[in-house]
PAZAPA-4460 file (N, C-alpha, C; in steps of 0.05 Angstrom, whole numbers, plus 32768, in hexadecimal, padded with zeros to 4 digits):
% residues 263
    n_x    n_y    n_z   ca_x   ca_y   ca_z    c_x    c_y    c_z   seq   type   mol
   800F   7FE9   8001   8000   8000   8003   800F   8018   7FFD     1      M     A
   800B   8028   7FF0   801C   8043   7FE9   8015   8055   8000     2      Y     A
   8025   806D   8002   801C   807F   8014   8009   8097   800C     3      S     A
   7FF8   809B   8019   7FE3   80AF   800F   7FEF   80CD   8010     4      V     A
   7FED   80D8   7FF5   7FED   80F3   7FF0   7FD6   80FF   7FE3     5      I     A
   7FC6   8112   7FE9   7FAE   811A   7FDA   7FBC   8127   7FC8     6      H     A
   7FB5   8126   7FA8   7FB6   813D   7F92   7F9D   8149   7F95     7      F     A
   7F9E   815F   7F88   7F7F   816B   7F84   7F83   8180   7F67     8      S     A
   7F72   8186   7F5F   7F6C   8197   7F45   7F5A   81AC   7F47     9      I     A
   7F64   81C9   7F44   7F51   81D8   7F46   7F41   81E1   7F34    10      S     A
   7F29   81EE   7F35   7F13   81F6   7F27   7F25   8202   7F0B    11      P     A
   7F34   8216   7F12   7F3F   8222   7EFC   7F53   8212   7EEB    12      E     A
   7F5C   8201   7EF2   7F6E   81EA   7EEA   7F5C   81D6   7ED5    13      E     A
   7F44   81CE   7EE1   7F30   81C5   7EDA   7F24   81D5   7EB6    14      I     A
   7F24   81EC   7EBB   7F20   81F8   7EA5   7F30   81FB   7E94    15      K     A
   7F4C   81FE   7E99   7F65   81FF   7E89   7F66   81E8   7E7B    16      T     A
   7F5F   81CF   7E89   7F6B   81B6   7E76   7F50   81AE   7E68    17      F     A
   7F39   81B2   7E74   7F25   81AE   7E60   7F22   81C0   7E48    18      A     A
   7F23   81D6   7E49   7F27   81ED   7E32   7F45   81E2   7E1C    19      G     A
   7F54   81DC   7E2D   7F6D   81D0   7E1A   7F63   81BA   7E07    20      T     A
   7F56   81A7   7E19   7F4F   8190   7E04   7F3C   8194   7DF5    21      F     A
   7F26   81A8   7DF2   7F14   81B0   7DE2   7F25   81BA   7DCD    22      L     A
   7F37   81CE   7DD0   7F48   81DE   7DB8   7F58   81C1   7DAB    23      L     A
   7F66   81AD   7DB7   7F73   819C   7DAD   7F5C   8189   7D99    24      T     A
   7F49   8183   7DA4   7F32   8175   7D8D   7F27   8184   7D77    25      L     A
   7F21   819E   7D7E   7F1A   81B1   7D6B   7F2C   81B0   7D51    26      M     A
   7F4A   81B8   7D5A   7F5E   81B3   7D47   7F5F   819A   7D3B    27      Q     A
   7F68   8184   7D48   7F6B   8168   7D3A   7F58   815C   7D2B    28      K     A
   7F3A   8169   7D32   7F27   8157   7D22   7F18   8172   7D13    29      E     A
   7F23   8185   7D0F   7F17   81A0   7D05   7EFC   81A0   7D0C    30      N     A
   7EF6   81A2   7D24   7EDC   81A0   7D2F   7ED7   81C0   7D33    31      R     A
   7EB5   81C6   7D2F   7EAC   81DB   7D38   7E95   81D9   7D46    32      S     A
   7E86   81E5   7D54   7E6D   81DF   7D66   7E57   81F8   7D60    33      Y     A
   7E42   81ED   7D5A   7E2B   81FD   7D54   7E23   8207   7D73    34      D     A
   7E23   8223   7D6E   7E1B   8234   7D84   7E07   822A   7D98    35      V     A
   7DF6   8218   7D8A   7DDE   820F   7D9B   7DE6   81FB   7DAA    36      L     A
   7DFE   81EB   7DA3   7E06   81CF   7DB6   7DEF   81C4   7DB6    37      L     A
   7DE4   81AD   7DA6   7DD7   819A   7DAB   7DD7   8186   7DBD    38      P     A
   7DC5   817B   7DCB   7DCC   8161   7DDC   7DE8   8161   7DE4    39      N     A
   7DFA   814D   7DEF   7E0A   814B   7DFF   7E1F   8164   7DF9    40      D     A
   7E23   816F   7DE7   7E31   8183   7DE2   7E2B   81A1   7DF3    41      E     A
   7E15   81A0   7DFD   7E12   81B6   7E13   7E1F   81B7   7E24    42      A     A
   7E2C   81A3   7E32   7E3F   81A6   7E49   7E5C   81B2   7E3B    43      Y     A
   7E5B   81B8   7E25   7E75   81C3   7E1B   7E76   81E5   7E22    44      L     A
   7E58   81F2   7E26   7E50   8210   7E27   7E67   821B   7E38    45      Q     A
   7E6E   8214   7E52   7E80   8222   7E64   7E97   821F   7E56    46      S     A
   7EA3   820F   7E4A   7EBD   820D   7E44   7EBE   821F   7E29    47      S     A
   7EAC   8218   7E18   7EB0   8232   7DFB   7EAA   8249   7E07    48      L     A
   7E98   8251   7E15   7E92   8270   7E23   7EAD   8278   7E2D    49      T     A
   7EBB   8269   7E3B   7ED7   8271   7E49   7EEA   8274   7E36    50      W     A
   7EEE   8263   7E20   7F00   8264   7E07   7EFA   827C   7DFA    51      L     A
   7EE7   8284   7DF5   7ED9   829C   7DE5   7EE3   82B3   7DF1    52      Q     A
   7EE4   82B3   7E13   7EE8   82C8   7E1A   7F08   82D1   7E1E    53      V     A
   7F14   82B6   7E1B   7F33   82B9   7E14   7F3B   82B9   7DFA    54      K     A
   7F26   82C2   7DE9   7F32   82C5   7DC5   7F38   82AF   7DBB    55      E     A
   7F37   8294   7DC6   7F3A   827C   7DBD   7F2A   8271   7DA8    56      L     A
   7F12   8274   7DAB   7EFC   8269   7D9B   7EF0   8289   7D93    57      V     A
   7EE1   8288   7D7D   7ED0   8297   7D73   7EB6   828B   7D68    58      E     A
   7EA3   829F   7D64   7E87   829A   7D55   7E86   8299   7D39    59      I     A
   7E85   828C   7D23   7E89   8298   7D09   7E72   829C   7CFC    60      N     A
   7E6E   82A5   7CE3   7E56   82AE   7CD8   7E47   8292   7CD0    61      D     A
   7E4F   827C   7CD9   7E3F   8263   7CD7   7E2F   825F   7CF3    62      K     A
   7E33   826F   7D04   7E27   8270   7D21   7E38   8253   7D2E    63      H     A
   7E51   8250   7D29   7E64   8239   7D35   7E72   8244   7D41    64      H     A
   7E7B   8238   7D58   7E99   823B   7D69   7EAF   822F   7D5A    65      Y     A
   7EBD   823E   7D4B   7EDC   8236   7D43   7EF4   8247   7D52    66      V     A
   7F09   8231   7D4E   7F20   823B   7D58   7F2B   825A   7D4A    67      L     A
   7F35   8268   7D5B   7F40   8281   7D51   7F60   8279   7D4B    68      T     A
   7F73   828F   7D42   7F8C   8288   7D3A   7F97   8282   7D51    69      E     A
   7F95   8294   7D69   7F9C   8294   7D88   7F9B   8276   7D89    70      K     A
   7F7E   826A   7D8A   7F73   8250   7D94   7F83   8238   7D85    71      G     A
   7F89   823F   7D68   7F9B   8227   7D5B   7FB7   822D   7D63    72      K     A
   7FBC   8244   7D70   7FDD   8242   7D77   7FDC   8239   7D92    73      A     A
   7FC9   8234   7DA7   7FCF   8229   7DBA   7FC8   8208   7DBF    74      K     A
   7FB7   81FF   7DA7   7FB1   81E9   7DA4   7FD1   81DA   7D96    75      A     A
   7FDF   81E7   7D8B   7FF6   81DE   7D7D   8006   81DD   7D98    76      T     A
   800B   81F8   7DAB   8020   81F5   7DB7   801A   81DB   7DCD    77      A     A
   8000   81DB   7DD8   7FFC   81C1   7DE8   8002   81AC   7DDE    78      F     A
   7FFC   81A0   7DC3   8003   8186   7DBB   8025   8185   7DB9    79      A     A
   802F   8199   7DBA   8052   819E   7DB6   8059   8198   7DD4    80      A     A
   8042   81A2   7DE9   8052   819E   7E03   8049   8182   7E0F    81      R     A
   8034   8174   7E05   8033   8160   7E17   803E   8147   7E07    82      Y     A
   8046   814C   7DF0   805A   8138   7DE2   8073   813C   7DF0    83      R     A
   807B   8150   7DFE   8096   8156   7E07   8097   814B   7E23    84      T     A
   807F   814F   7E33   8083   8144   7E49   8087   8123   7E4A    85      L     A
   8074   811B   7E34   8074   80FC   7E38   8090   80F1   7E2B    86      L     A
   809A   8102   7E1A   80B3   80F8   7E18   80CE   80F2   7E2E    87      T     A
   80CC   810A   7E40   80DC   810E   7E52   80D9   80FD   7E6D    88      Y     A
   80BD   80F1   7E6C   80B1   80E6   7E85   80AA   80C8   7E7E    89      F     A
   80A4   80C1   7E65   8098   80A5   7E61   80A9   808F   7E6A    90      D     A
   80C9   8094   7E69   80DB   8082   7E6E   80DA   8078   7E90    91      L     A
   80CC   808A   7E9F   80C9   8089   7EBC   80B4   8074   7EC0    92      F     A
   80A5   8068   7EAA   8089   805C   7EAC   809A   8041   7EB6    93      S     A
   80A9   8035   7EB4   80AA   801A   7EBA   80C9   8019   7EC8    94      A     A
   80D3   8014   7EDD   80E8   801D   7EE9   80E5   8003   7F00    95      V     A
   8100   7FF6   7EFC   8104   7FDD   7F13   8117   7FEB   7F29    96      D     A
   8106   7FEE   7F3B   8110   7FFD   7F57   8126   7FE9   7F63    97      L     A
   8121   7FCE   7F65   813A   7FB9   7F74   8151   7FC1   7F5F    98      A     A
   8152   7FC5   7F46   8168   7FB8   7F32   816D   7FD7   7F26    99      E     A
   8164   7FEB   7F2E   8168   8005   7F22   8169   8002   7F03   100      G     A
   8158   7FF3   7EFC   8154   7FF4   7EDD   813D   8001   7ECF   101      E     A
   813F   800B   7EB5   8126   8016   7EAD   8120   8004   7E90   102      F     A
   810B   7FFF   7E8F   80FD   7FE8   7E79   8103   7FF8   7E5D   103      A     A
   8105   8018   7E5F   8106   8020   7E45   8122   801D   7E34   104      F     A
   813A   8013   7E49   814F   800F   7E43   8152   7FF6   7E35   105      A     A
   813E   7FE4   7E30   813F   7FD2   7E22   8125   7FD7   7E0B   106      E     A
   811C   7FED   7E04   810C   7FF1   7DF6   8112   7FE3   7DD5   107      F     A
   812C   7FEE   7DCC   8136   7FED   7DB1   813A   7FC6   7DAF   108      G     A
   8135   7FBA   7DBA   813A   7F9C   7DBF   811E   7F89   7DB9   109      N     A
   810C   7F9C   7DB3   80F4   7F8D   7DAA   80E6   7F98   7D92   110      F     A
   80DE   7F7F   7D82   80D4   7F7F   7D6A   80B9   7F85   7D5F   111      N     A
   80A8   7F83   7D76   8089   7F89   7D78   8080   7F95   7D8E   112      S     A
   806C   7FA2   7D8A   805E   7FB9   7D9E   8053   7F9A   7DB3   113      T     A
   8047   7F89   7DA9   803C   7F71   7DBF   8056   7F66   7DCF   114      A     A
   806E   7F66   7DC7   8087   7F53   7DD7   8090   7F6F   7DE9   115      A     A
   808F   7F8B   7DE0   8093   7F9D   7DF2   8084   7FA0   7E0E   116      W     A
   8067   7F9A   7E04   804F   7F9D   7E18   8053   7F87   7E2B   117      E     A
   805F   7F76   7E21   8060   7F5A   7E37   8071   7F61   7E4D   118      R     A
   808D   7F69   7E42   80A4   7F71   7E51   8095   7F84   7E65   119      F     A
   8087   7F97   7E5A   8083   7FAE   7E6D   806C   7F9E   7E83   120      L     A
   8060   7F88   7E7C   804C   7F7E   7E8E   8057   7F76   7EAD   121      D     A
   8076   7F73   7EA8   8087   7F63   7EBC   807D   7F73   7EDA   122      D     A
   8076   7F67   7EF0   8071   7F73   7F09   8088   7F80   7F10   123      E     A
   809D   7F81   7F0B   80B6   7F8D   7F19   80B7   7FAA   7F11   124      R     A
   80A3   7FB5   7EFB   80A8   7FD3   7EF4   8099   7FDF   7F01   125      W     A
   809E   7FF5   7F10   8091   800D   7F1C   808F   8025   7F06   126      E     A
   8072   802E   7F0C   806E   804A   7EFC   8072   8061   7F0D   127      D     A
   808C   8074   7F07   8097   8085   7F17   8090   809D   7F06   128      L     A
   8083   80A4   7EF7   807F   80B9   7EE9   8073   80CD   7EF9   129      R     A
   8061   80C5   7F08   8050   80DB   7F1B   8069   80E7   7F32   130      I     A
   8074   80D7   7F3C   8089   80DE   7F55   809C   80EF   7F48   131      P     A
   80A7   80E5   7F35   80C0   80F6   7F25   80B4   8113   7F19   132      I     A
   809E   8116   7F10   8098   812A   7F05   808E   813E   7F1B   133      I     A
   8088   8132   7F2D   807B   8149   7F47   809A   8150   7F55   134      E     A
   80AD   813C   7F56   80C6   813D   7F67   80D6   8154   7F59   135      H     A
   80D1   815C   7F38   80E3   816B   7F2E   80D2   8182   7F25   136      L     A
   80BD   8186   7F38   80AC   819D   7F34   8099   81A5   7F22   137      G     A
   8094   8192   7F16   807B   818B   7F00   805D   8187   7F0C   138      G     A
   8046   817D   7EFF   8034   8178   7F09   8026   8161   7EFD   139      S     A
   8022   8152   7F11   801D   8130   7F0D   8001   8132   7EFF   140      A     A
   7FEF   814A   7F03   7FD4   8148   7EFC   7FD7   814F   7EDC   141      V     A
   7FE5   815D   7ED4   7FED   8165   7EB9   7FF7   814C   7EA9   142      E     A
   8008   813F   7EBC   8018   8123   7EAC   8004   810D   7EA2   143      M     A
   7FF2   810D   7EB6   7FD8   80F6   7EB0   7FC3   80FE   7E97   144      V     A
   7FC0   8118   7E9D   7FB0   8125   7E84   7FBE   8123   7E6F   145      Y     A
   7FD9   812A   7E66   7FE3   8129   7E51   7FE4   810A   7E4A   146      C     A
   7FE3   80FA   7E55   7FE3   80D5   7E54   7FC9   80D0   7E46   147      Q     A
   7FB0   80E1   7E56   7F9A   80D6   7E48   7F96   80E1   7E2E   148      F     A
   7FA0   80F9   7E2C   7F9E   8107   7E0E   7FAC   80F2   7DF9   149      V     A
   7FC1   80EC   7DFF   7FD2   80DC   7DEE   7FC2   80C1   7DE8   150      Q     A
   7FB9   80B7   7DFB   7FA9   809C   7DFB   7F90   809D   7DEC   151      E     A
   7F82   80BB   7DE9   7F6A   80C0   7DDC   7F53   80B4   7DF4   152      D     A
   7F55   80B5   7E0D   7F48   80AD   7E24   7F30   80C2   7E2D   153      R     A
   7F36   80DD   7E20   7F23   80EE   7E28   7F08   80F0   7E15   154      L     A
   7F06   80EC   7DFC   7EF2   80EB   7DEA   7EF0   80D4   7DD7   155      A     A
   7F07   80C3   7DD4   7F04   80AC   7DC1   7EF1   8098   7DCE   156      G     A
   7EE0   8095   7DB5   7EC8   8086   7DB8   7EB9   8085   7DD2   157      G     A
   7EB7   809D   7DDB   7EA6   80A3   7DF3   7E98   80BA   7DE8   158      N     A
   7E7D   80B9   7DE4   7E68   80CB   7DDE   7E63   80E1   7DF6   159      T     A
   7E65   80D2   7E0D   7E62   80E6   7E24   7E77   80F6   7E31   160      Y     A
   7E89   80FD   7E25   7EA4   810B   7E2C   7EA0   8126   7E34   161      W     A
   7E8A   8133   7E2A   7E82   814F   7E2C   7E7B   8150   7E4A   162      P     A
   7E6B   813B   7E52   7E5A   813B   7E6A   7E6F   8133   7E83   163      L     A
   7E87   811E   7E79   7E9A   8116   7E90   7EAC   812F   7E8F   164      E     A
   7EB1   8140   7E79   7EC1   8153   7E7E   7EB4   8165   7E93   165      M     A
   7EA0   8165   7E95   7E95   817C   7EAC   7E8B   8176   7EC1   166      N     A
   7E86   815B   7EC2   7E78   814D   7ED9   7E8F   8146   7EF4   167      S     A
   7EAA   8142   7EE9   7EBE   813F   7EFF   7EC7   8123   7EFE   168      G     A
   7EB7   8115   7EF1   7EBF   80F7   7EF3   7EE0   80EC   7EE1   169      N     A
   7EDE   8101   7ECC   7EF6   8103   7EC3   7F12   810B   7ED4   170      L     A
   7F10   811F   7EE0   7F21   8129   7EF7   7F26   811A   7F0C   171      W     A
   7F0D   8110   7F13   7F14   80FC   7F26   7F25   80E6   7F20   172      D     A
   7F21   80D7   7F0D   7F34   80C4   7F04   7F52   80CB   7F03   173      E     A
   7F54   80E0   7EF7   7F72   80EA   7EF9   7F78   80EF   7F12   174      I     A
   7F6A   80FB   7F26   7F72   80FB   7F41   7F7A   80E3   7F4A   175      L     A
   7F67   80CF   7F4C   7F6B   80B6   7F57   7F8A   80A5   7F47   176      E     A
   7F8D   80AC   7F2D   7FA8   80A1   7F26   7FC4   80B2   7F36   177      I     A
   7FBE   80C6   7F3B   7FD0   80D9   7F45   7FD8   80CD   7F66   178      C     A
   7FC1   80CB   7F6C   7FBE   80C8   7F8F   7FC5   80A7   7F94   179      N     A
   7FC2   8092   7F82   7FCB   807B   7F84   7FEC   8078   7F7B   180      S     A
   7FF7   8088   7F74   8013   8083   7F69   8025   8081   7F81   181      A     A
   803E   807C   7F79   8052   8077   7F93   8056   8091   7F97   182      I     A
   805C   8098   7FB2   8066   80AC   7FC4   8081   80B0   7FC6   183      K     A
   8091   80C3   7FC7   80AE   80C2   7FCF   80B3   80B3   7FEE   184      P     A
   80A2   80B1   7FF8   80AA   80A5   8016   80A7   808C   8013   185      I     A
   8095   807F   8000   8096   8063   7FF9   80B2   805B   7FEA   186      D     A
   80C1   8067   7FE2   80DE   8062   7FD8   80F2   8064   7FE9   187      L     A
   80F0   8071   8002   8105   8070   8012   810E   8053   801E   188      A     A
   8129   8056   8025   8132   8037   8035   8142   803E   8042   189      Y     A
   8146   8029   8057   8161   802B   806B   8178   802E   805F   190      P     A
   818E   8035   8067   81AB   8032   805E   81B8   803B   8074   191      D     A
   81CC   802C   807D   81DC   802F   809F   81F0   803E   8099   192      D     A
   81F9   803F   807A   820D   804B   8076   8209   806B   8070   193      H     A
   81EE   8070   8070   81E6   808C   8064   81DE   80A0   807E   194      H     A
   81E8   80B8   807A   81E1   80CC   808E   81C5   80C9   809A   195      E     A
   81BB   80C3   80B0   81A3   80C0   80C1   8195   80A5   80B7   196      G     A
   81A2   808E   80AB   819F   8076   80AE   8188   8072   8094   197      G     A
   8187   8086   807F   816B   8082   8073   8173   8091   8059   198      T     A
   816C   8085   8041   816D   808D   8024   814F   8098   8024   199      I     A
   814B   80B4   801E   8134   80C1   801B   8128   80BC   8007   200      S     A
   8109   80BA   7FFE   80FA   80B1   7FE6   8106   80CB   7FD2   201      G     A
   8110   80E6   7FDD   8117   80FC   7FCA   8132   80EE   7FC1   202      E     A
   8144   80E7   7FCF   8160   80DF   7FC5   815D   80C9   7FAF   203      E     A
   8147   80BC   7FB4   8144   80A2   7FA3   813D   80AD   7F85   204      V     A
   8128   80C2   7F8A   811A   80D3   7F72   8131   80DB   7F61   205      L     A
   8143   80EC   7F6B   8157   80FB   7F67   816A   80E3   7F4F   206      D     A
   8172   80CD   7F5F   8180   80BB   7F50   8170   80AE   7F3B   207      D     A
   8155   80AB   7F3C   8148   809C   7F22   8148   80B1   7F0F   208      I     A
   8142   80CD   7F13   8141   80DF   7F01   815C   80E4   7EF1   209      A     A
   8171   80E3   7F00   8187   80E6   7EF7   818F   80D0   7EE2   210      E     A
   818C   80B6   7EEB   8187   809B   7ED7   817B   809F   7EC1   211      Q     A
   8162   80A9   7EC3   814C   80AA   7EAF   8157   80C2   7E9B   212      G     A
   815D   80D5   7EA6   8165   80ED   7E8A   817E   80DF   7E7F   213      F     A
   8191   80D3   7E8D   81A8   80C6   7E7B   81A5   80B7   7E69   214      M     A
   818C   80A5   7E72   8183   8092   7E5D   8177   80A1   7E46   215      L     A
   8167   80B3   7E4C   815B   80C4   7E33   816E   80C9   7E20   216      L     A
   8183   80D3   7E2D   8192   80E0   7E16   81A9   80CB   7E0A   217      R     A
   819E   80B2   7E19   81B4   8098   7E0B   819D   8091   7DF1   218      E     A
   8185   8093   7DF8   8174   8089   7DE6   816A   809C   7DCD   219      L     A
   8178   80B9   7DD1   8177   80CB   7DBE   818F   80DA   7DBA   220      H     A
   819F   80CB   7DAD   81BC   80D4   7DAE   81BC   80F0   7D9D   221      P     A
   81B0   80F0   7D89   81B0   8100   7D73   819B   811A   7D75   222      S     A
   818B   811A   7D8A   8174   812C   7D8C   817E   8145   7D9D   223      D     A
   8186   815A   7D8F   8190   8173   7D97   8180   817E   7DAA   224      V     A
   8163   817B   7DA5   8152   818B   7DBB   8150   817D   7DD6   225      E     A
   8154   8163   7DD3   8152   8156   7DEE   816B   815B   7DFE   226      I     A
   8181   8159   7DEF   819A   815F   7DFD   81A0   8173   7E06   227      H     A
   8199   8189   7DF4   819D   81A9   7DFD   8189   81B6   7E18   228      S     A
   816F   81AB   7E18   815B   81AA   7E2A   8165   81A0   7E48   229      N     A
   816D   8185   7E40   8175   8176   7E5C   8192   8184   7E67   230      L     A
   819F   8193   7E53   81BB   819F   7E61   81B7   81B5   7E74   231      Q     A
   819D   81C2   7E6E   8193   81DA   7E80   8181   81C9   7E97   232      A     A
   8173   81B9   7E89   815E   81B2   7E9F   8164   819F   7EB2   233      W     A
   8174   818D   7EAB   8180   817C   7EC1   819B   8169   7EB5   234      Y     A
   81B1   817F   7EB6   81CC   8172   7EAF   81D2   815D   7EC0   235      P     A
   81E3   814D   7EB0   81F2   8139   7EC5   8205   8144   7ED7   236      L     A
   8208   8136   7EEB   8219   813F   7F01   8236   8138   7EFA   237      K     A
   8246   814D   7F00   8262   8145   7EF8   8266   8146   7EE0   238      D     A
   8256   814F   7ECB   825B   814E   7EB0   825E   816F   7EA4   239      R     A
   826D   816F   7E8D   8269   818B   7E86   826C   8184   7E6A   240      H     A
   8254   8188   7E5B   824E   8187   7E40   8249   819E   7E33   241      N     A
   8266   81AD   7E2B   8268   81C5   7E21   825F   81C3   7E02   242      Y     A
   8260   81AD   7DF9   8259   81AD   7DD9   823D   81AE   7DD6   243      D     A
   8227   81AB   7DED   820E   81A8   7DE4   81FF   81C3   7DE4   244      I     A
   81F0   81C9   7DCD   81E4   81E5   7DC8   81D5   81EE   7DE4   245      P     A
   81CB   8207   7DE4   81BD   820E   7DFB   81A2   820A   7DF2   246      V     A
   818D   8208   7E0A   8171   8206   7E02   8168   8213   7DED   247      P     A
   8150   820E   7DDF   813E   821C   7DD1   813A   8238   7DDD   248      L     A
   8136   8251   7DCF   8126   8265   7DE2   810D   8259   7DF0   249      P     A
   810E   8269   7E0B   80F8   8268   7E18   80F6   824A   7E28   250      G     A
   810B   8238   7E22   810A   821F   7E31   8120   8218   7E42   251      W     A
   812C   8232   7E4C   813F   8231   7E61   8132   8223   7E7C   252      D     A
   811A   8223   7E82   810F   821D   7E99   80FE   81FF   7E90   253      K     A
   8101   81ED   7EA4   80F5   81C8   7E97   80D8   81D6   7E94   254      P     A
   80D1   81C6   7E7A   80B6   81CB   7E73   80A1   81C4   7E82   255      I     A
   80A8   81AE   7E9D   8098   81A9   7EAC   8095   81BD   7EC5   256      W     A
   80A5   81CD   7EC7   809E   81E5   7EDA   8090   81F8   7ED2   257      Q     A
   808A   81F6   7EBA   807E   8211   7EAB   805F   8209   7EA8   258      Q     A
   8051   8214   7EBF   8034   820F   7EBB   8024   8210   7EA3   259      P     A
   8014   81FF   7E96   8002   8201   7E85   7FEB   8216   7E82   260      W     A
   7FE7   8228   7E75   7FD4   823B   7E74   7FC3   8244   7E5A   261      N     A
   7FB0   8250   7E56   7FA6   8257   7E40   7F9F   826F   7E40   262      L     A
   7FBA   8280   7E4A   7FB7   82A3   7E45   7FC3   82AA   7E31   263      D     A
***
């Protein structure tokens, strides 16, 4: 049984994530919405009105809500953001704490998705994405939300998604995942050779983050963006990589420490 820590999501965050998803869906599927919002689409009224105030959607001459140029830019920016977050944190989804091994270190050794998924089914793998991103100053709630977006769990095949987006069920599910994840205190262990006799969970997470980002560099040896960003965000200890380019403009601070907004 893991220790209990209660995550929460504010009404403003719900507005932001719901609005973001709506922008993403409208851009991805080239959707517009009749202002009369028939049937279950009526549950989108508050989000569309909020987005209109922010000038992210507008009503066209056919009386449909459509994306503005600002709305399209925000949808594009979020698509890049969630892909980036998943790139940096997915490899923490399967870690063997006993051996200090990452499943993704073996990713290139599998010839099929089925074989890879069977490998991941081993009970030795722990999902540490939530404690790692929280430890590094990011948002576990956003991490799970991004995973839902990637897996098309918000609207894919679900005709009731406008209702769920507003009823709280969706957000309750996200919070349940966050609250049931491993906590730092669960990772602490006794060590007679360590000051205080215990290795703290925070120290364990520091070590896992160091190993994980080192592996990310190894998995993407030619990706200048990953290497340059990590050089600023999480440089390797006791190493000086003077040949690594500086981060892209505006990326000097870790993306996970920059709260997402629709302003």
